[in-house]
N, CA, C, O and the ligand as a Tripos MOL2 file, in Angstrom:
@<TRIPOS>MOLECULE
protein
  257   255    65     0     0
PROTEIN
NO_CHARGES

@<TRIPOS>ATOM
      1 N         -11.7240   -2.4970    4.0550 N.3       1 MET1
      2 CA        -10.6610   -2.6690    5.0160 C.3       1 MET1
      3 C          -9.3870   -1.9920    4.5450 C.2       1 MET1
      4 O          -8.9530   -2.1910    3.4100 O.2       1 MET1
      5 N          -8.7980   -1.2050    5.4050 N.am      2 ALA2
      6 CA         -7.5560   -0.4880    5.0270 C.3       2 ALA2
      7 C          -6.4380   -1.4930    4.8250 C.2       2 ALA2
      8 O          -6.4400   -2.5610    5.4370 O.2       2 ALA2
      9 N          -5.4640   -1.1500    3.9530 N.am      3 ILE3
     10 CA         -4.4000   -2.0670    3.6520 C.3       3 ILE3
     11 C          -3.5940   -2.3240    4.9230 C.2       3 ILE3
     12 O          -3.1120   -3.4420    5.1100 O.2       3 ILE3
     13 N          -3.4290   -1.3450    5.7980 N.am      4 CYS4
     14 CA         -2.6870   -1.5560    7.0320 C.3       4 CYS4
     15 C          -3.2960   -2.6570    7.8520 C.2       4 CYS4
     16 O          -2.5880   -3.4260    8.5020 O.2       4 CYS4
     17 N          -4.6300   -2.7380    7.8250 N.am      5 GLN5
     18 CA         -5.2910   -3.8230    8.5380 C.3       5 GLN5
     19 C          -5.0520   -5.1410    7.8300 C.2       5 GLN5
     20 O          -4.8790   -6.1870    8.4560 O.2       5 GLN5
     21 N          -5.0470   -5.0590    6.4580 N.am      6 ARG6
     22 CA         -4.8290   -6.2490    5.7090 C.3       6 ARG6
     23 C          -3.4300   -6.8260    5.9920 C.2       6 ARG6
     24 O          -3.2670   -8.0330    6.1700 O.2       6 ARG6
     25 N          -2.4420   -5.9480    6.0300 N.am      7 ILE7
     26 CA         -1.0780   -6.3970    6.2850 C.3       7 ILE7
     27 C          -0.9940   -7.0280    7.6480 C.2       7 ILE7
     28 O          -0.3340   -8.0520    7.8300 O.2       7 ILE7
     29 N          -1.6670   -6.4160    8.6190 N.am      8 ALA8
     30 CA         -1.6250   -6.9450    9.9910 C.3       8 ALA8
     31 C          -2.1900   -8.3470   10.0200 C.2       8 ALA8
     32 O          -1.7170   -9.1840   10.7900 O.2       8 ALA8
     33 N          -3.1960   -8.6280    9.1960 N.am      9 CYS9
     34 CA         -3.7980   -9.9580    9.2010 C.3       9 CYS9
     35 C          -3.2360  -10.8290    8.1260 C.2       9 CYS9
     36 O          -3.8310  -11.8510    7.7860 O.2       9 CYS9
     37 N          -2.0460  -10.4370    7.5490 N.am     10 GLU10
     38 CA         -1.3420  -11.3090    6.6090 C.3      10 GLU10
     39 C          -2.1000  -11.4870    5.3000 C.2      10 GLU10
     40 O          -1.9650  -12.5170    4.6400 O.2      10 GLU10
     41 N          -2.8710  -10.5200    4.9300 N.am     11 SER11
     42 CA         -3.4990  -10.5290    3.5940 C.3      11 SER11
     43 C          -2.9230   -9.3390    2.8410 C.2      11 SER11
     44 O          -2.0680   -8.6310    3.3730 O.2      11 SER11
     45 N          -3.3800   -9.1030    1.6010 N.am     12 ASP12
     46 CA         -2.8670   -8.0040    0.8230 C.3      12 ASP12
     47 C          -3.7660   -7.6480   -0.3370 C.2      12 ASP12
     48 O          -4.6860   -8.3900   -0.6820 O.2      12 ASP12
     49 N          -3.4860   -6.4870   -0.9420 N.am     13 LEU13
     50 CA         -4.2830   -5.9730   -2.0330 C.3      13 LEU13
     51 C          -4.3610   -6.9440   -3.2030 C.2      13 LEU13
     52 O          -5.4360   -7.1990   -3.7450 O.2      13 LEU13
     53 N          -3.2490   -7.4620   -3.5670 N.am     14 SER14
     54 CA         -3.1300   -8.2790   -4.7850 C.3      14 SER14
     55 C          -3.3770   -9.7590   -4.5230 C.2      14 SER14
     56 O          -3.4700  -10.5490   -5.4630 O.2      14 SER14
     57 N          -3.4800  -10.1280   -3.2920 N.am     15 HIS15
     58 CA         -3.6720  -11.4900   -2.8720 C.3      15 HIS15
     59 C          -2.4790  -12.4170   -3.2650 C.2      15 HIS15
     60 O          -2.6190  -13.6350   -3.3710 O.2      15 HIS15
     61 N          -1.2970  -11.7690   -3.4730 N.am     16 ASP16
     62 CA         -0.1320  -12.6300   -3.7250 C.3      16 ASP16
     63 C           1.0640  -12.1540   -2.8150 C.2      16 ASP16
     64 O           1.6230  -12.9620   -2.0730 O.2      16 ASP16
     65 N           1.4250  -10.9160   -2.8780 N.am     17 ASN17
     66 CA          2.4780  -10.4370   -1.9750 C.3      17 ASN17
     67 C           2.4890   -8.9620   -1.8240 C.2      17 ASN17
     68 O           1.7950   -8.2590   -2.5590 O.2      17 ASN17
     69 N           3.2740   -8.4500   -0.8690 N.am     18 ARG18
     70 CA          3.2450   -7.0270   -0.5750 C.3      18 ARG18
     71 C           4.0880   -6.2350   -1.5550 C.2      18 ARG18
     72 O           3.8590   -5.0380   -1.7260 O.2      18 ARG18
     73 N           5.0590   -6.8700   -2.2050 N.am     19 ILE19
     74 CA          5.8310   -6.1430   -3.2190 C.3      19 ILE19
     75 C           4.8710   -5.7800   -4.3480 C.2      19 ILE19
     76 O           4.9310   -4.6740   -4.8840 O.2      19 ILE19
     77 N           3.9980   -6.6960   -4.7050 N.am     20 ALA20
     78 CA          3.0150   -6.4110   -5.7190 C.3      20 ALA20
     79 C           2.0710   -5.2870   -5.2920 C.2      20 ALA20
     80 O           1.6270   -4.4950   -6.1230 O.2      20 ALA20
     81 N           1.7720   -5.2210   -4.0150 N.am     21 ASP21
     82 CA          0.9470   -4.1290   -3.5060 C.3      21 ASP21
     83 C           1.6490   -2.7650   -3.7410 C.2      21 ASP21
     84 O           0.9950   -1.7790   -4.0790 O.2      21 ASP21
     85 N           2.9650   -2.7280   -3.5600 N.am     22 ALA22
     86 CA          3.6740   -1.4700   -3.7710 C.3      22 ALA22
     87 C           3.6240   -1.0980   -5.2410 C.2      22 ALA22
     88 O           3.5660    0.0860   -5.5730 O.2      22 ALA22
     89 N           3.6440   -2.0880   -6.1320 N.am     23 ALA23
     90 CA          3.5840   -1.8510   -7.5620 C.3      23 ALA23
     91 C           2.1800   -1.3200   -7.9360 C.2      23 ALA23
     92 O           2.0360   -0.4420   -8.7860 O.2      23 ALA23
     93 N           1.1540   -1.8860   -7.2690 N.am     24 ILE24
     94 CA         -0.2190   -1.4530   -7.4650 C.3      24 ILE24
     95 C          -0.3570    0.0400   -7.0480 C.2      24 ILE24
     96 O          -0.9530    0.8560   -7.7510 O.2      24 ILE24
     97 N           0.2020    0.3310   -5.9190 N.am     25 ALA25
     98 CA          0.1340    1.6830   -5.4160 C.3      25 ALA25
     99 C           0.8720    2.6600   -6.3370 C.2      25 ALA25
    100 O           0.4110    3.7820   -6.5490 O.2      25 ALA25
    101 N           2.0080    2.2380   -6.8800 N.am     26 LEU26
    102 CA          2.7440    3.0920   -7.8540 C.3      26 LEU26
    103 C           1.9690    3.3140   -9.1110 C.2      26 LEU26
    104 O           1.9710    4.4100   -9.6730 O.2      26 LEU26
    105 N           1.2810    2.2400   -9.5740 N.am     27 ARG27
    106 CA          0.4740    2.3810  -10.7700 C.3      27 ARG27
    107 C          -0.6670    3.3550  -10.5130 C.2      27 ARG27
    108 O          -0.9680    4.1760  -11.3790 O.2      27 ARG27
    109 N          -1.3120    3.2920   -9.3490 N.am     28 LEU28
    110 CA         -2.3420    4.2420   -8.9960 C.3      28 LEU28
    111 C          -1.7890    5.6350   -8.9590 C.2      28 LEU28
    112 O          -2.4230    6.5640   -9.4590 O.2      28 LEU28
    113 N          -0.5990    5.8130   -8.3690 N.am     29 ALA29
    114 CA         -0.0060    7.1130   -8.2660 C.3      29 ALA29
    115 C           0.2670    7.7200   -9.6450 C.2      29 ALA29
    116 O           0.0270    8.9040   -9.8810 O.2      29 ALA29
    117 N           0.7780    6.8740  -10.5530 N.am     30 ALA30
    118 CA          1.1000    7.3500  -11.8960 C.3      30 ALA30
    119 C          -0.1020    7.6490  -12.7390 C.2      30 ALA30
    120 O          -0.0640    8.5200  -13.6080 O.2      30 ALA30
    121 N          -1.2010    6.9110  -12.4790 N.am     31 SER31
    122 CA         -2.3860    7.1050  -13.2980 C.3      31 SER31
    123 C          -3.4030    8.0590  -12.6800 C.2      31 SER31
    124 O          -4.4140    8.3950  -13.2970 O.2      31 SER31
    125 N          -3.1240    8.4800  -11.4790 N.am     32 GLY32
    126 CA         -4.1070    9.3400  -10.7850 C.3      32 GLY32
    127 C          -5.2720    8.5390  -10.2360 C.2      32 GLY32
    128 O          -6.3110    9.1030   -9.8950 O.2      32 GLY32
    129 N          -5.1050    7.2290  -10.1470 N.am     33 GLY33
    130 CA         -6.1680    6.3710   -9.6890 C.3      33 GLY33
    131 C          -6.3480    6.4810   -8.1520 C.2      33 GLY33
    132 O          -5.5780    7.1340   -7.4480 O.2      33 GLY33
    133 N          -7.3770    5.8250   -7.7010 N.am     34 TRP34
    134 CA         -7.6840    5.9270   -6.2630 C.3      34 TRP34
    135 C          -8.1490    4.5440   -5.7450 C.2      34 TRP34
    136 O          -8.9510    3.8720   -6.3940 O.2      34 TRP34
    137 N          -7.6510    4.1440   -4.6060 N.am     35 ASP35
    138 CA         -8.0960    2.9890   -3.8810 C.3      35 ASP35
    139 C          -7.8270    3.2960   -2.4300 C.2      35 ASP35
    140 O          -6.6700    3.4060   -2.0230 O.2      35 ASP35
    141 N          -8.8570    3.4340   -1.6550 N.am     36 PRO36
    142 CA         -8.6360    3.7980   -0.2210 C.3      36 PRO36
    143 C          -7.7660    2.8350    0.4860 C.2      36 PRO36
    144 O          -7.0900    3.2240    1.4380 O.2      36 PRO36
    145 N          -7.7330    1.5840    0.0810 N.am     37 ALA37
    146 CA         -6.8780    0.5750    0.7320 C.3      37 ALA37
    147 C          -5.4190    0.8260    0.5280 C.2      37 ALA37
    148 O          -4.6010    0.3550    1.3190 O.2      37 ALA37
    149 N          -5.0430    1.5800   -0.5440 N.am     38 ALA38
    150 CA         -3.6650    1.8350   -0.8240 C.3      38 ALA38
    151 C          -3.1640    3.1660   -0.2180 C.2      38 ALA38
    152 O          -1.9850    3.4960   -0.3410 O.2      38 ALA38
    153 N          -4.0270    3.8940    0.4080 N.am     39 ASP39
    154 CA         -3.7120    5.2060    0.9560 C.3      39 ASP39
    155 C          -3.0870    5.0060    2.3830 C.2      39 ASP39
    156 O          -3.7840    5.1350    3.3890 O.2      39 ASP39
    157 N          -1.8200    4.7020    2.4390 N.am     40 MET40
    158 CA         -1.1590    4.3240    3.6900 C.3      40 MET40
    159 C          -1.1120    5.4980    4.6820 C.2      40 MET40
    160 O          -1.3240    5.3050    5.8790 O.2      40 MET40
    161 N          -0.8410    6.6810    4.1970 N.am     41 ASN41
    162 CA         -0.7050    7.8070    5.1490 C.3      41 ASN41
    163 C          -2.0170    8.5690    5.3080 C.2      41 ASN41
    164 O          -2.0690    9.5830    6.0050 O.2      41 ASN41
    165 N          -3.0640    8.0860    4.6700 N.am     42 ARG42
    166 CA         -4.4440    8.6480    4.8470 C.3      42 ARG42
    167 C          -4.4640   10.1330    4.5640 C.2      42 ARG42
    168 O          -5.0430   10.9060    5.3280 O.2      42 ARG42
    169 N          -3.8300   10.5430    3.4610 N.am     43 ASP43
    170 CA         -3.9470   11.9330    3.0380 C.3      43 ASP43
    171 C          -4.8960   12.1030    1.8630 C.2      43 ASP43
    172 O          -4.9620   13.1690    1.2500 O.2      43 ASP43
    173 N          -5.6370   11.0270    1.5540 N.am     44 ASN44
    174 CA         -6.6310   11.0400    0.5070 C.3      44 ASN44
    175 C          -6.0430   11.2230   -0.8920 C.2      44 ASN44
    176 O          -6.7080   11.7140   -1.8050 O.2      44 ASN44
    177 N          -4.7300   10.7980   -1.0430 N.am     45 ARG45
    178 CA         -4.1180   10.7700   -2.3430 C.3      45 ARG45
    179 C          -3.2680    9.5350   -2.3780 C.2      45 ARG45
    180 O          -2.7850    9.0830   -1.3400 O.2      45 ARG45
    181 N          -3.0660    8.9500   -3.6110 N.am     46 ILE46
    182 CA         -2.1500    7.8440   -3.7300 C.3      46 ILE46
    183 C          -0.8860    8.3800   -4.4350 C.2      46 ILE46
    184 O          -0.9370    8.8260   -5.5810 O.2      46 ILE46
    185 N           0.2480    8.3210   -3.7100 N.am     47 THR47
    186 CA          1.4770    8.8390   -4.2330 C.3      47 THR47
    187 C           2.5830    7.7810   -4.0260 C.2      47 THR47
    188 O           2.3500    6.7140   -3.4580 O.2      47 THR47
    189 N           3.7700    8.1130   -4.5000 N.am     48 SER48
    190 CA          4.8950    7.1900   -4.3590 C.3      48 SER48
    191 C           5.1930    6.9790   -2.8470 C.2      48 SER48
    192 O           5.7250    5.9350   -2.4680 O.2      48 SER48
    193 N           4.8610    7.9380   -2.0150 N.am     49 LEU49
    194 CA          5.0380    7.7470   -0.5910 C.3      49 LEU49
    195 C           4.2600    6.5620   -0.0760 C.2      49 LEU49
    196 O           4.7730    5.8080    0.7510 O.2      49 LEU49
    197 N           3.0400    6.3720   -0.5360 N.am     50 ASP50
    198 CA          2.2490    5.2260   -0.1380 C.3      50 ASP50
    199 C           2.9160    3.9190   -0.5370 C.2      50 ASP50
    200 O           2.9190    2.9600    0.2340 O.2      50 ASP50
    201 N           3.4930    3.8780   -1.7630 N.am     51 ALA51
    202 CA          4.2090    2.6710   -2.2120 C.3      51 ALA51
    203 C           5.4590    2.4330   -1.3540 C.2      51 ALA51
    204 O           5.7800    1.2980   -1.0020 O.2      51 ALA51
    205 N           6.1510    3.5210   -1.0290 N.am     52 LEU52
    206 CA          7.3640    3.3960   -0.1930 C.3      52 LEU52
    207 C           6.9720    2.8330    1.1960 C.2      52 LEU52
    208 O           7.6760    1.9870    1.7470 O.2      52 LEU52
    209 N           5.8600    3.3050    1.7390 N.am     53 MET53
    210 CA          5.4310    2.8120    3.0340 C.3      53 MET53
    211 C           5.1350    1.3510    3.0030 C.2      53 MET53
    212 O           5.4410    0.6350    3.9560 O.2      53 MET53
    213 N           4.5290    0.8720    1.9030 N.am     54 ILE54
    214 CA          4.2020   -0.5700    1.7520 C.3      54 ILE54
    215 C           5.5100   -1.3740    1.7620 C.2      54 ILE54
    216 O           5.6310   -2.3990    2.4340 O.2      54 ILE54
    217 N           6.5220   -0.8500    0.9590 N.am     55 LEU55
    218 CA          7.7850   -1.5630    0.9060 C.3      55 LEU55
    219 C           8.4760   -1.5950    2.2380 C.2      55 LEU55
    220 O           9.0450   -2.6130    2.6320 O.2      55 LEU55
    221 N           8.4280   -0.4580    2.9480 N.am     56 GLN56
    222 CA          9.0360   -0.3980    4.2900 C.3      56 GLN56
    223 C           8.3790   -1.3800    5.2400 C.2      56 GLN56
    224 O           9.0490   -2.0170    6.0530 O.2      56 GLN56
    225 N           7.0770   -1.4980    5.1340 N.am     57 ALA57
    226 CA          6.3440   -2.4460    6.0200 C.3      57 ALA57
    227 C           6.7120   -3.8420    5.6240 C.2      57 ALA57
    228 O           6.9060   -4.6970    6.4880 O.2      57 ALA57
    229 N           6.8160   -4.1040    4.3230 N.am     58 ALA58
    230 CA          7.1900   -5.4650    3.8870 C.3      58 ALA58
    231 C           8.5620   -5.8550    4.4090 C.2      58 ALA58
    232 O           8.8100   -7.0140    4.7400 O.2      58 ALA58
    233 N           9.4570   -4.8650    4.4770 N.am     59 ALA59
    234 CA         10.8270   -5.1200    4.9680 C.3      59 ALA59
    235 C          10.9130   -5.1110    6.4680 C.2      59 ALA59
    236 O          11.9700   -5.4110    7.0240 O.2      59 ALA59
    237 N           9.8370   -4.7780    7.1400 N.am     60 GLY60
    238 CA          9.8020   -4.7790    8.5660 C.3      60 GLY60
    239 C          10.3810   -3.5200    9.1870 C.2      60 GLY60
    240 O          10.6490   -3.4550   10.3870 O.2      60 GLY60
    241 N          10.5700   -2.5010    8.3150 N.am     61 ALA61
    242 CA         11.1800   -1.2330    8.8290 C.3      61 ALA61
    243 C          10.1270   -0.3680    9.5420 C.2      61 ALA61
    244 O          10.4760    0.3900   10.4470 O.2      61 ALA61
    245 N           8.8920   -0.4630    9.1670 N.am     62 ILE62
    246 CA          7.8340    0.2980    9.8390 C.3      62 ILE62
    247 C           6.6510   -0.6270   10.0770 C.2      62 ILE62
    248 O           6.5160   -1.6810    9.4570 O.2      62 ILE62
    249 N           5.8140   -0.1990   10.9860 N.am     63 ALA63
    250 CA          4.5020   -0.8950   11.1740 C.3      63 ALA63
    251 C           3.3970    0.0340   10.7020 C.2      63 ALA63
    252 O           3.3910    1.2340   10.9750 O.2      63 ALA63
    253 N           2.4660   -0.5700    9.9860 N.am     64 LEU64
    254 CA          1.3110    0.2080    9.5020 C.3      64 LEU64
    255 C           0.1290    0.0100   10.3650 C.2      64 LEU64
    256 O          -0.9280    0.5860   10.1070 O.2      64 LEU64
    257 CA         -1.4910    8.6840    0.5510 Ca       65 CA65
@<TRIPOS>BOND
     1     1     2 1
     2     2     3 1
     3     3     4 2
     4     3     5 am
     5     5     6 1
     6     6     7 1
     7     7     8 2
     8     7     9 am
     9     9    10 1
    10    10    11 1
    11    11    12 2
    12    11    13 am
    13    13    14 1
    14    14    15 1
    15    15    16 2
    16    15    17 am
    17    17    18 1
    18    18    19 1
    19    19    20 2
    20    19    21 am
    21    21    22 1
    22    22    23 1
    23    23    24 2
    24    23    25 am
    25    25    26 1
    26    26    27 1
    27    27    28 2
    28    27    29 am
    29    29    30 1
    30    30    31 1
    31    31    32 2
    32    31    33 am
    33    33    34 1
    34    34    35 1
    35    35    36 2
    36    35    37 am
    37    37    38 1
    38    38    39 1
    39    39    40 2
    40    39    41 am
    41    41    42 1
    42    42    43 1
    43    43    44 2
    44    43    45 am
    45    45    46 1
    46    46    47 1
    47    47    48 2
    48    47    49 am
    49    49    50 1
    50    50    51 1
    51    51    52 2
    52    51    53 am
    53    53    54 1
    54    54    55 1
    55    55    56 2
    56    55    57 am
    57    57    58 1
    58    58    59 1
    59    59    60 2
    60    59    61 am
    61    61    62 1
    62    62    63 1
    63    63    64 2
    64    63    65 am
    65    65    66 1
    66    66    67 1
    67    67    68 2
    68    67    69 am
    69    69    70 1
    70    70    71 1
    71    71    72 2
    72    71    73 am
    73    73    74 1
    74    74    75 1
    75    75    76 2
    76    75    77 am
    77    77    78 1
    78    78    79 1
    79    79    80 2
    80    79    81 am
    81    81    82 1
    82    82    83 1
    83    83    84 2
    84    83    85 am
    85    85    86 1
    86    86    87 1
    87    87    88 2
    88    87    89 am
    89    89    90 1
    90    90    91 1
    91    91    92 2
    92    91    93 am
    93    93    94 1
    94    94    95 1
    95    95    96 2
    96    95    97 am
    97    97    98 1
    98    98    99 1
    99    99   100 2
   100    99   101 am
   101   101   102 1
   102   102   103 1
   103   103   104 2
   104   103   105 am
   105   105   106 1
   106   106   107 1
   107   107   108 2
   108   107   109 am
   109   109   110 1
   110   110   111 1
   111   111   112 2
   112   111   113 am
   113   113   114 1
   114   114   115 1
   115   115   116 2
   116   115   117 am
   117   117   118 1
   118   118   119 1
   119   119   120 2
   120   119   121 am
   121   121   122 1
   122   122   123 1
   123   123   124 2
   124   123   125 am
   125   125   126 1
   126   126   127 1
   127   127   128 2
   128   127   129 am
   129   129   130 1
   130   130   131 1
   131   131   132 2
   132   131   133 am
   133   133   134 1
   134   134   135 1
   135   135   136 2
   136   135   137 am
   137   137   138 1
   138   138   139 1
   139   139   140 2
   140   139   141 am
   141   141   142 1
   142   142   143 1
   143   143   144 2
   144   143   145 am
   145   145   146 1
   146   146   147 1
   147   147   148 2
   148   147   149 am
   149   149   150 1
   150   150   151 1
   151   151   152 2
   152   151   153 am
   153   153   154 1
   154   154   155 1
   155   155   156 2
   156   155   157 am
   157   157   158 1
   158   158   159 1
   159   159   160 2
   160   159   161 am
   161   161   162 1
   162   162   163 1
   163   163   164 2
   164   163   165 am
   165   165   166 1
   166   166   167 1
   167   167   168 2
   168   167   169 am
   169   169   170 1
   170   170   171 1
   171   171   172 2
   172   171   173 am
   173   173   174 1
   174   174   175 1
   175   175   176 2
   176   175   177 am
   177   177   178 1
   178   178   179 1
   179   179   180 2
   180   179   181 am
   181   181   182 1
   182   182   183 1
   183   183   184 2
   184   183   185 am
   185   185   186 1
   186   186   187 1
   187   187   188 2
   188   187   189 am
   189   189   190 1
   190   190   191 1
   191   191   192 2
   192   191   193 am
   193   193   194 1
   194   194   195 1
   195   195   196 2
   196   195   197 am
   197   197   198 1
   198   198   199 1
   199   199   200 2
   200   199   201 am
   201   201   202 1
   202   202   203 1
   203   203   204 2
   204   203   205 am
   205   205   206 1
   206   206   207 1
   207   207   208 2
   208   207   209 am
   209   209   210 1
   210   210   211 1
   211   211   212 2
   212   211   213 am
   213   213   214 1
   214   214   215 1
   215   215   216 2
   216   215   217 am
   217   217   218 1
   218   218   219 1
   219   219   220 2
   220   219   221 am
   221   221   222 1
   222   222   223 1
   223   223   224 2
   224   223   225 am
   225   225   226 1
   226   226   227 1
   227   227   228 2
   228   227   229 am
   229   229   230 1
   230   230   231 1
   231   231   232 2
   232   231   233 am
   233   233   234 1
   234   234   235 1
   235   235   236 2
   236   235   237 am
   237   237   238 1
   238   238   239 1
   239   239   240 2
   240   239   241 am
   241   241   242 1
   242   242   243 1
   243   243   244 2
   244   243   245 am
   245   245   246 1
   246   246   247 1
   247   247   248 2
   248   247   249 am
   249   249   250 1
   250   250   251 1
   251   251   252 2
   252   251   253 am
   253   253   254 1
   254   254   255 1
   255   255   256 2
@<TRIPOS>SUBSTRUCTURE
     1 MET1         2 RESIDUE 1 A MET
     2 ALA2         6 RESIDUE 1 A ALA
     3 ILE3        10 RESIDUE 1 A ILE
     4 CYS4        14 RESIDUE 1 A CYS
     5 GLN5        18 RESIDUE 1 A GLN
     6 ARG6        22 RESIDUE 1 A ARG
     7 ILE7        26 RESIDUE 1 A ILE
     8 ALA8        30 RESIDUE 1 A ALA
     9 CYS9        34 RESIDUE 1 A CYS
    10 GLU10       38 RESIDUE 1 A GLU
    11 SER11       42 RESIDUE 1 A SER
    12 ASP12       46 RESIDUE 1 A ASP
    13 LEU13       50 RESIDUE 1 A LEU
    14 SER14       54 RESIDUE 1 A SER
    15 HIS15       58 RESIDUE 1 A HIS
    16 ASP16       62 RESIDUE 1 A ASP
    17 ASN17       66 RESIDUE 1 A ASN
    18 ARG18       70 RESIDUE 1 A ARG
    19 ILE19       74 RESIDUE 1 A ILE
    20 ALA20       78 RESIDUE 1 A ALA
    21 ASP21       82 RESIDUE 1 A ASP
    22 ALA22       86 RESIDUE 1 A ALA
    23 ALA23       90 RESIDUE 1 A ALA
    24 ILE24       94 RESIDUE 1 A ILE
    25 ALA25       98 RESIDUE 1 A ALA
    26 LEU26      102 RESIDUE 1 A LEU
    27 ARG27      106 RESIDUE 1 A ARG
    28 LEU28      110 RESIDUE 1 A LEU
    29 ALA29      114 RESIDUE 1 A ALA
    30 ALA30      118 RESIDUE 1 A ALA
    31 SER31      122 RESIDUE 1 A SER
    32 GLY32      126 RESIDUE 1 A GLY
    33 GLY33      130 RESIDUE 1 A GLY
    34 TRP34      134 RESIDUE 1 A TRP
    35 ASP35      138 RESIDUE 1 A ASP
    36 PRO36      142 RESIDUE 1 A PRO
    37 ALA37      146 RESIDUE 1 A ALA
    38 ALA38      150 RESIDUE 1 A ALA
    39 ASP39      154 RESIDUE 1 A ASP
    40 MET40      158 RESIDUE 1 A MET
    41 ASN41      162 RESIDUE 1 A ASN
    42 ARG42      166 RESIDUE 1 A ARG
    43 ASP43      170 RESIDUE 1 A ASP
    44 ASN44      174 RESIDUE 1 A ASN
    45 ARG45      178 RESIDUE 1 A ARG
    46 ILE46      182 RESIDUE 1 A ILE
    47 THR47      186 RESIDUE 1 A THR
    48 SER48      190 RESIDUE 1 A SER
    49 LEU49      194 RESIDUE 1 A LEU
    50 ASP50      198 RESIDUE 1 A ASP
    51 ALA51      202 RESIDUE 1 A ALA
    52 LEU52      206 RESIDUE 1 A LEU
    53 MET53      210 RESIDUE 1 A MET
    54 ILE54      214 RESIDUE 1 A ILE
    55 LEU55      218 RESIDUE 1 A LEU
    56 GLN56      222 RESIDUE 1 A GLN
    57 ALA57      226 RESIDUE 1 A ALA
    58 ALA58      230 RESIDUE 1 A ALA
    59 ALA59      234 RESIDUE 1 A ALA
    60 GLY60      238 RESIDUE 1 A GLY
    61 ALA61      242 RESIDUE 1 A ALA
    62 ILE62      246 RESIDUE 1 A ILE
    63 ALA63      250 RESIDUE 1 A ALA
    64 LEU64      254 RESIDUE 1 A LEU
    65 CA65       257 GROUP 0 **** ****
């Protein structure tokens, strides 16, 4: 299940909160790791942009 779907159903990657999801995405970006659930913009890469999009969604600025 994509993270955008998880956010919509009030669940998340880390099962605690969405800020932690952004940290997970940043860790993946820094390590070159991959988790399709963290690929917010679906460009098949995990970058800081994916983490930013998670934070923006958490703040209600964007919908995923
Ligand atoms: Ca991405």
